[in-house]
Biopython code that builds the backbone (N, CA, C, O; Angstrom):
import numpy as np
from Bio.PDB.StructureBuilder import StructureBuilder

atoms = [
    (1, "GLN", "N", (-7.738, 18.499, -11.638)),
    (1, "GLN", "CA", (-6.917, 18.856, -10.490)),
    (1, "GLN", "C", (-5.577, 19.415, -10.963)),
    (1, "GLN", "O", (-5.210, 19.317, -12.134)),
    (2, "SER", "N", (-4.880, 19.993, -10.026)),
    (2, "SER", "CA", (-3.580, 20.571, -10.306)),
    (2, "SER", "C", (-2.545, 19.482, -10.597)),
    (2, "SER", "O", (-2.613, 18.376, -10.061)),
    (3, "VAL", "N", (-1.602, 19.821, -11.446)),
    (3, "VAL", "CA", (-0.521, 18.885, -11.771)),
    (3, "VAL", "C", (0.361, 18.612, -10.544)),
    (3, "VAL", "O", (1.114, 17.638, -10.529)),
    (4, "TRP", "N", (0.271, 19.458, -9.531)),
    (4, "TRP", "CA", (1.080, 19.283, -8.327)),
    (4, "TRP", "C", (0.711, 18.035, -7.544)),
    (4, "TRP", "O", (1.473, 17.613, -6.674)),
    (5, "TRP", "N", (-0.450, 17.427, -7.834)),
    (5, "TRP", "CA", (-0.809, 16.167, -7.183)),
    (5, "TRP", "C", (0.120, 15.036, -7.616)),
    (5, "TRP", "O", (0.185, 13.995, -6.962)),
    (6, "LEU", "N", (0.834, 15.243, -8.715)),
    (6, "LEU", "CA", (1.797, 14.225, -9.147)),
    (6, "LEU", "C", (2.981, 14.121, -8.185)),
    (6, "LEU", "O", (3.569, 13.049, -8.038)),
    (7, "VAL", "N", (3.324, 15.209, -7.542)),
    (7, "VAL", "CA", (4.501, 15.228, -6.659)),
    (7, "VAL", "C", (4.389, 14.203, -5.531)),
    (7, "VAL", "O", (5.309, 13.399, -5.375)),
    (8, "PRO", "N", (3.313, 14.184, -4.732)),
    (8, "PRO", "CA", (3.256, 13.160, -3.677)),
    (8, "PRO", "C", (3.124, 11.753, -4.243)),
    (8, "PRO", "O", (3.606, 10.800, -3.630)),
    (9, "GLY", "N", (2.488, 11.601, -5.390)),
    (9, "GLY", "CA", (2.374, 10.276, -6.002)),
    (9, "GLY", "C", (3.733, 9.737, -6.426)),
    (9, "GLY", "O", (4.066, 8.585, -6.146)),
    (10, "ILE", "N", (4.502, 10.560, -7.092)),
    (10, "ILE", "CA", (5.843, 10.142, -7.523)),
    (10, "ILE", "C", (6.750, 9.925, -6.321)),
    (10, "ILE", "O", (7.530, 8.973, -6.290)),
    (11, "ALA", "N", (6.648, 10.809, -5.330)),
    (11, "ALA", "CA", (7.467, 10.645, -4.115)),
    (11, "ALA", "C", (7.139, 9.331, -3.418)),
    (11, "ALA", "O", (8.036, 8.649, -2.923)),
    (12, "SER", "N", (5.865, 8.974, -3.375)),
    (12, "SER", "CA", (5.473, 7.711, -2.744)),
    (12, "SER", "C", (6.077, 6.521, -3.469)),
    (12, "SER", "O", (6.546, 5.580, -2.829)),
    (13, "LEU", "N", (6.072, 6.552, -4.788)),
    (13, "LEU", "CA", (6.661, 5.449, -5.550)),
    (13, "LEU", "C", (8.168, 5.356, -5.322)),
    (13, "LEU", "O", (8.719, 4.261, -5.206)),
    (14, "ILE", "N", (8.817, 6.491, -5.259)),
    (14, "ILE", "CA", (10.269, 6.496, -5.009)),
    (14, "ILE", "C", (10.575, 5.934, -3.625)),
    (14, "ILE", "O", (11.489, 5.123, -3.471)),
    (15, "ILE", "N", (9.816, 6.360, -2.621)),
    (15, "ILE", "CA", (10.029, 5.862, -1.252)),
    (15, "ILE", "C", (9.779, 4.361, -1.187)),
    (15, "ILE", "O", (10.532, 3.632, -0.542)),
    (16, "PHE", "N", (8.720, 3.894, -1.855)),
    (16, "PHE", "CA", (8.454, 2.452, -1.873)),
    (16, "PHE", "C", (9.614, 1.690, -2.488)),
    (16, "PHE", "O", (10.072, 0.694, -1.927)),
    (17, "ALA", "N", (10.089, 2.147, -3.629)),
    (17, "ALA", "CA", (11.198, 1.450, -4.299)),
    (17, "ALA", "C", (12.430, 1.423, -3.393)),
    (17, "ALA", "O", (13.113, 0.403, -3.308)),
    (18, "TRP", "N", (12.709, 2.515, -2.730)),
    (18, "TRP", "CA", (13.864, 2.567, -1.830)),
    (18, "TRP", "C", (13.679, 1.613, -0.653)),
    (18, "TRP", "O", (14.596, 0.869, -0.307)),
    (19, "LEU", "N", (12.490, 1.631, -0.033)),
    (19, "LEU", "CA", (12.243, 0.735, 1.099)),
    (19, "LEU", "C", (12.336, -0.730, 0.699)),
    (19, "LEU", "O", (12.809, -1.557, 1.478)),
    (20, "LEU", "N", (11.891, -1.057, -0.502)),
    (20, "LEU", "CA", (11.974, -2.442, -0.964)),
    (20, "LEU", "C", (13.430, -2.896, -1.102)),
    (20, "LEU", "O", (13.731, -4.075, -0.913)),
    (21, "THR", "N", (14.326, -1.976, -1.426)),
    (21, "THR", "CA", (15.745, -2.351, -1.523)),
    (21, "THR", "C", (16.342, -2.661, -0.160)),
    (21, "THR", "O", (17.383, -3.313, -0.082)),
    (22, "LEU", "N", (15.706, -2.210, 0.915)),
    (22, "LEU", "CA", (16.217, -2.469, 2.266)),
    (22, "LEU", "C", (15.837, -3.855, 2.784)),
    (22, "LEU", "O", (16.434, -4.344, 3.743)),
    (23, "ALA", "N", (14.855, -4.484, 2.159)),
    (23, "ALA", "CA", (14.428, -5.821, 2.596)),
    (23, "ALA", "C", (15.468, -6.849, 2.155)),
    (23, "ALA", "O", (15.958, -6.783, 1.028)),
    (24, "PRO", "N", (15.811, -7.794, 3.026)),
    (24, "PRO", "CA", (16.727, -8.866, 2.607)),
    (24, "PRO", "C", (16.146, -9.578, 1.384)),
    (24, "PRO", "O", (14.937, -9.798, 1.311)),
    (25, "SER", "N", (16.986, -9.932, 0.441)),
    (25, "SER", "CA", (16.501, -10.493, -0.819)),
    (25, "SER", "C", (15.669, -11.757, -0.616)),
    (25, "SER", "O", (14.807, -12.062, -1.441)),
    (26, "ALA", "N", (15.910, -12.493, 0.463)),
    (26, "ALA", "CA", (15.126, -13.704, 0.719)),
    (26, "ALA", "C", (13.672, -13.371, 1.056)),
    (26, "ALA", "O", (12.793, -14.220, 0.913)),
    (27, "PHE", "N", (13.418, -12.151, 1.498)),
    (27, "PHE", "CA", (12.078, -11.753, 1.912)),
    (27, "PHE", "C", (11.462, -10.687, 1.013)),
    (27, "PHE", "O", (10.357, -10.219, 1.289)),
    (28, "ALA", "N", (12.145, -10.297, -0.044)),
    (28, "ALA", "CA", (11.642, -9.235, -0.917)),
    (28, "ALA", "C", (10.309, -9.615, -1.545)),
    (28, "ALA", "O", (9.455, -8.750, -1.739)),
    (29, "GLY", "N", (10.113, -10.876, -1.863)),
    (29, "GLY", "CA", (8.848, -11.311, -2.451)),
    (29, "GLY", "C", (7.681, -11.089, -1.506)),
    (29, "GLY", "O", (6.612, -10.649, -1.927)),
    (30, "ARG", "N", (7.881, -11.393, -0.228)),
    (30, "ARG", "CA", (6.828, -11.151, 0.762)),
    (30, "ARG", "C", (6.570, -9.657, 0.930)),
    (30, "ARG", "O", (5.423, -9.222, 1.032)),
    (31, "ALA", "N", (7.627, -8.895, 0.957)),
    (31, "ALA", "CA", (7.456, -7.445, 1.095)),
    (31, "ALA", "C", (6.687, -6.896, -0.100)),
    (31, "ALA", "O", (5.825, -6.033, 0.065)),
    (32, "TYR", "N", (6.981, -7.374, -1.274)),
    (32, "TYR", "CA", (6.284, -6.911, -2.467)),
    (32, "TYR", "C", (4.824, -7.358, -2.455)),
    (32, "TYR", "O", (3.942, -6.602, -2.861)),
    (33, "ALA", "N", (4.566, -8.571, -1.996)),
    (33, "ALA", "CA", (3.192, -9.068, -1.906)),
    (33, "ALA", "C", (2.395, -8.234, -0.901)),
    (33, "ALA", "O", (1.244, -7.880, -1.158)),
    (34, "ALA", "N", (3.000, -7.925, 0.229)),
    (34, "ALA", "CA", (2.316, -7.114, 1.238)),
    (34, "ALA", "C", (2.082, -5.696, 0.734)),
    (34, "ALA", "O", (1.118, -5.044, 1.134)),
    (35, "TYR", "N", (2.949, -5.223, -0.133)),
    (35, "TYR", "CA", (2.780, -3.898, -0.713)),
    (35, "TYR", "C", (1.433, -3.777, -1.423)),
    (35, "TYR", "O", (0.852, -2.692, -1.467)),
    (36, "GLY", "N", (0.937, -4.873, -1.975)),
    (36, "GLY", "CA", (-0.355, -4.838, -2.651)),
    (36, "GLY", "C", (-1.457, -4.342, -1.729)),
    (36, "GLY", "O", (-2.303, -3.548, -2.142)),
    (37, "GLY", "N", (-1.455, -4.802, -0.489)),
    (37, "GLY", "CA", (-2.450, -4.348, 0.481)),
    (37, "GLY", "C", (-2.300, -2.874, 0.804)),
    (37, "GLY", "O", (-3.292, -2.155, 0.920)),
    (38, "ILE", "N", (-1.071, -2.426, 0.947)),
    (38, "ILE", "CA", (-0.816, -1.024, 1.225)),
    (38, "ILE", "C", (-1.221, -0.173, 0.027)),
    (38, "ILE", "O", (-1.749, 0.927, 0.192)),
    (39, "TYR", "N", (-0.976, -0.678, -1.172)),
    (39, "TYR", "CA", (-1.345, 0.043, -2.386)),
    (39, "TYR", "C", (-2.861, 0.246, -2.456)),
    (39, "TYR", "O", (-3.328, 1.323, -2.827)),
    (40, "ILE", "N", (-3.615, -0.772, -2.106)),
    (40, "ILE", "CA", (-5.072, -0.655, -2.122)),
    (40, "ILE", "C", (-5.528, 0.421, -1.136)),
    (40, "ILE", "O", (-6.355, 1.265, -1.479)),
    (41, "ALA", "N", (-4.999, 0.394, 0.071)),
    (41, "ALA", "CA", (-5.380, 1.391, 1.071)),
    (41, "ALA", "C", (-4.976, 2.797, 0.630)),
    (41, "ALA", "O", (-5.745, 3.745, 0.789)),
    (42, "ALA", "N", (-3.782, 2.929, 0.082)),
    (42, "ALA", "CA", (-3.325, 4.234, -0.394)),
    (42, "ALA", "C", (-4.188, 4.734, -1.557)),
    (42, "ALA", "O", (-4.427, 5.934, -1.689)),
    (43, "SER", "N", (-4.646, 3.820, -2.385)),
    (43, "SER", "CA", (-5.523, 4.198, -3.489)),
    (43, "SER", "C", (-6.836, 4.769, -2.983)),
    (43, "SER", "O", (-7.380, 5.697, -3.581)),
    (44, "LEU", "N", (-7.347, 4.228, -1.896)),
    (44, "LEU", "CA", (-8.580, 4.754, -1.313)),
    (44, "LEU", "C", (-8.364, 6.142, -0.711)),
    (44, "LEU", "O", (-9.238, 7.005, -0.796)),
    (45, "VAL", "N", (-7.208, 6.351, -0.109)),
    (45, "VAL", "CA", (-6.882, 7.682, 0.406)),
    (45, "VAL", "C", (-6.779, 8.673, -0.753)),
    (45, "VAL", "O", (-7.266, 9.800, -0.659)),
    (46, "TRP", "N", (-6.149, 8.252, -1.835)),
    (46, "TRP", "CA", (-6.027, 9.100, -3.032)),
    (46, "TRP", "C", (-7.411, 9.426, -3.590)),
    (46, "TRP", "O", (-7.681, 10.568, -3.963)),
    (47, "LEU", "N", (-8.277, 8.431, -3.646)),
    (47, "LEU", "CA", (-9.647, 8.629, -4.129)),
    (47, "LEU", "C", (-10.323, 9.747, -3.338)),
    (47, "LEU", "O", (-11.012, 10.596, -3.903)),
    (48, "TRP", "N", (-10.116, 9.731, -2.033)),
    (48, "TRP", "CA", (-10.764, 10.701, -1.159)),
    (48, "TRP", "C", (-10.116, 12.086, -1.274)),
    (48, "TRP", "O", (-10.807, 13.084, -1.480)),
    (49, "LEU", "N", (-8.783, 12.141, -1.139)),
    (49, "LEU", "CA", (-8.099, 13.431, -1.085)),
    (49, "LEU", "C", (-7.915, 14.087, -2.446)),
    (49, "LEU", "O", (-8.141, 15.289, -2.585)),
    (50, "ALA", "N", (-7.517, 13.331, -3.432)),
    (50, "ALA", "CA", (-7.211, 13.916, -4.741)),
    (50, "ALA", "C", (-8.431, 14.006, -5.643)),
    (50, "ALA", "O", (-8.572, 14.961, -6.408)),
    (51, "GLU", "N", (-9.311, 13.021, -5.560)),
    (51, "GLU", "CA", (-10.454, 12.990, -6.463)),
    (51, "GLU", "C", (-11.747, 13.459, -5.812)),
    (51, "GLU", "O", (-12.762, 13.626, -6.487)),
    (52, "GLY", "N", (-11.709, 13.671, -4.497)),
    (52, "GLY", "CA", (-12.866, 14.204, -3.809)),
    (52, "GLY", "C", (-14.047, 13.254, -3.678)),
    (52, "GLY", "O", (-15.171, 13.694, -3.439)),
    (53, "GLN", "N", (-13.804, 11.955, -3.833)),
    (53, "GLN", "CA", (-14.870, 10.960, -3.676)),
    (53, "GLN", "C", (-14.619, 10.186, -2.387)),
    (53, "GLN", "O", (-13.619, 9.484, -2.242)),
    (54, "ARG", "N", (-15.551, 10.335, -1.464)),
    (54, "ARG", "CA", (-15.385, 9.642, -0.185)),
    (54, "ARG", "C", (-15.624, 8.145, -0.367)),
    (54, "ARG", "O", (-16.652, 7.740, -0.910)),
    (55, "PRO", "N", (-14.666, 7.315, 0.090)),
    (55, "PRO", "CA", (-14.859, 5.858, 0.001)),
    (55, "PRO", "C", (-16.100, 5.433, 0.787)),
    (55, "PRO", "O", (-16.372, 5.957, 1.866)),
    (56, "ASP", "N", (-16.847, 4.476, 0.233)),
    (56, "ASP", "CA", (-18.038, 3.992, 0.923)),
    (56, "ASP", "C", (-17.679, 2.815, 1.836)),
    (56, "ASP", "O", (-16.511, 2.451, 1.971)),
    (57, "PHE", "N", (-18.694, 2.236, 2.450)),
    (57, "PHE", "CA", (-18.482, 1.132, 3.390)),
    (57, "PHE", "C", (-17.700, -0.007, 2.744)),
    (57, "PHE", "O", (-16.774, -0.546, 3.351)),
    (58, "TRP", "N", (-18.063, -0.374, 1.523)),
    (58, "TRP", "CA", (-17.420, -1.520, 0.867)),
    (58, "TRP", "C", (-15.978, -1.213, 0.486)),
    (58, "TRP", "O", (-15.123, -2.098, 0.528)),
    (59, "ASP", "N", (-15.701, 0.039, 0.115)),
    (59, "ASP", "CA", (-14.311, 0.437, -0.134)),
    (59, "ASP", "C", (-13.482, 0.280, 1.134)),
    (59, "ASP", "O", (-12.378, -0.265, 1.110)),
    (60, "MET", "N", (-14.035, 0.768, 2.244)),
    (60, "MET", "CA", (-13.306, 0.706, 3.518)),
    (60, "MET", "C", (-13.142, -0.737, 4.003)),
    (60, "MET", "O", (-12.093, -1.111, 4.526)),
    (61, "ALA", "N", (-14.197, -1.542, 3.822)),
    (61, "ALA", "CA", (-14.102, -2.951, 4.221)),
    (61, "ALA", "C", (-13.042, -3.673, 3.394)),
    (61, "ALA", "O", (-12.260, -4.457, 3.932)),
    (62, "GLY", "N", (-13.013, -3.414, 2.102)),
    (62, "GLY", "CA", (-12.000, -4.030, 1.246)),
    (62, "GLY", "C", (-10.600, -3.564, 1.595)),
    (62, "GLY", "O", (-9.660, -4.359, 1.595)),
    (63, "GLY", "N", (-10.454, -2.278, 1.891)),
    (63, "GLY", "CA", (-9.150, -1.760, 2.305)),
    (63, "GLY", "C", (-8.680, -2.377, 3.608)),
    (63, "GLY", "O", (-7.506, -2.720, 3.753)),
    (64, "ALA", "N", (-9.605, -2.520, 4.565)),
    (64, "ALA", "CA", (-9.249, -3.148, 5.845)),
    (64, "ALA", "C", (-8.848, -4.602, 5.644)),
    (64, "ALA", "O", (-7.902, -5.082, 6.269)),
    (65, "LEU", "N", (-9.563, -5.300, 4.777)),
    (65, "LEU", "CA", (-9.219, -6.687, 4.474)),
    (65, "LEU", "C", (-7.833, -6.772, 3.830)),
    (65, "LEU", "O", (-7.048, -7.663, 4.153)),
    (66, "ALA", "N", (-7.542, -5.853, 2.933)),
    (66, "ALA", "CA", (-6.233, -5.850, 2.270)),
    (66, "ALA", "C", (-5.104, -5.585, 3.265)),
    (66, "ALA", "O", (-4.055, -6.225, 3.198)),
    (67, "ILE", "N", (-5.317, -4.640, 4.189)),
    (67, "ILE", "CA", (-4.298, -4.355, 5.204)),
    (67, "ILE", "C", (-4.119, -5.550, 6.134)),
    (67, "ILE", "O", (-2.997, -5.878, 6.519)),
    (68, "THR", "N", (-5.217, -6.198, 6.492)),
    (68, "THR", "CA", (-5.139, -7.397, 7.328)),
    (68, "THR", "C", (-4.355, -8.499, 6.622)),
    (68, "THR", "O", (-3.509, -9.157, 7.226)),
    (69, "ALA", "N", (-4.644, -8.692, 5.345)),
    (69, "ALA", "CA", (-3.925, -9.712, 4.571)),
    (69, "ALA", "C", (-2.438, -9.370, 4.465)),
    (69, "ALA", "O", (-1.589, -10.257, 4.557)),
    (70, "ALA", "N", (-2.124, -8.096, 4.273)),
    (70, "ALA", "CA", (-0.720, -7.684, 4.216)),
    (70, "ALA", "C", (-0.030, -7.985, 5.543)),
    (70, "ALA", "O", (1.114, -8.439, 5.564)),
    (71, "GLY", "N", (-0.728, -7.729, 6.652)),
    (71, "GLY", "CA", (-0.164, -8.044, 7.966)),
    (71, "GLY", "C", (0.076, -9.529, 8.146)),
    (71, "GLY", "O", (1.088, -9.930, 8.720)),
    (72, "LEU", "N", (-0.846, -10.352, 7.660)),
    (72, "LEU", "CA", (-0.650, -11.805, 7.735)),
    (72, "LEU", "C", (0.577, -12.237, 6.944)),
    (72, "LEU", "O", (1.367, -13.059, 7.408)),
    (73, "ILE", "N", (0.727, -11.689, 5.772)),
    (73, "ILE", "CA", (1.891, -12.044, 4.943)),
    (73, "ILE", "C", (3.186, -11.661, 5.646)),
    (73, "ILE", "O", (4.148, -12.429, 5.655)),
    (74, "LEU", "N", (3.203, -10.480, 6.228)),
    (74, "LEU", "CA", (4.441, -9.994, 6.833)),
    (74, "LEU", "C", (4.744, -10.570, 8.209)),
    (74, "LEU", "O", (5.902, -10.844, 8.523)),
    (75, "PHE", "N", (3.711, -10.756, 9.036)),
    (75, "PHE", "CA", (3.970, -11.044, 10.445)),
    (75, "PHE", "C", (3.532, -12.419, 10.922)),
    (75, "PHE", "O", (3.665, -12.720, 12.108)),
    (76, "ALA", "N", (3.015, -13.260, 10.039)),
    (76, "ALA", "CA", (2.588, -14.603, 10.467)),
    (76, "ALA", "C", (3.817, -15.403, 10.918)),
    (76, "ALA", "O", (4.890, -15.290, 10.325)),
    (77, "PRO", "N", (3.651, -16.210, 11.971)),
    (77, "PRO", "CA", (4.785, -17.029, 12.404)),
    (77, "PRO", "C", (5.151, -18.042, 11.316)),
    (77, "PRO", "O", (4.284, -18.640, 10.678)),
    (78, "ARG", "N", (6.409, -18.206, 11.133)),
    (78, "ARG", "CA", (6.920, -19.109, 10.092)),
    (78, "ARG", "C", (7.735, -20.220, 10.726)),
    (78, "ARG", "O", (8.355, -20.037, 11.773)),
    (79, "ALA", "N", (7.724, -21.370, 10.077)),
    (79, "ALA", "CA", (8.581, -22.466, 10.520)),
    (79, "ALA", "C", (10.036, -22.094, 10.241)),
    (79, "ALA", "O", (10.351, -21.530, 9.193)),
    (80, "ALA", "N", (10.896, -22.404, 11.163)),
    (80, "ALA", "CA", (12.314, -22.034, 11.025)),
    (80, "ALA", "C", (13.036, -22.879, 10.044)),
    (80, "ALA", "O", (14.232, -22.685, 9.823)),
]
sb = StructureBuilder()
sb.init_structure("model")
sb.init_model(0)
sb.init_chain("A")
sb.init_seg("    ")
for serial, (resi, resn, name, xyz) in enumerate(atoms, 1):
    if name == "N":
        sb.init_residue(resn, " ", resi, " ")
    sb.init_atom(name, np.array(xyz, "f"), 0.0, 1.0, " ", f" {name:<3s}", serial, name[0])
structure = sb.get_structure()
């Protein structure tokens, strides 16, 4: 593939690093943990768009599970 595929990849990493700095330090660990789920989903999109391999059922199921887990980490009710 073209070297230009590096541009959106690097831009995504820069945006992630910047967004992580916006999280209050008490919650940065949760934000970073939830990022793992987003990273998995983004990797599947990259697999499809950049590498031309369509994710199969199990890839999509795993990605959905990862996004669900990220949502639980971020939005689950917490004791005050």
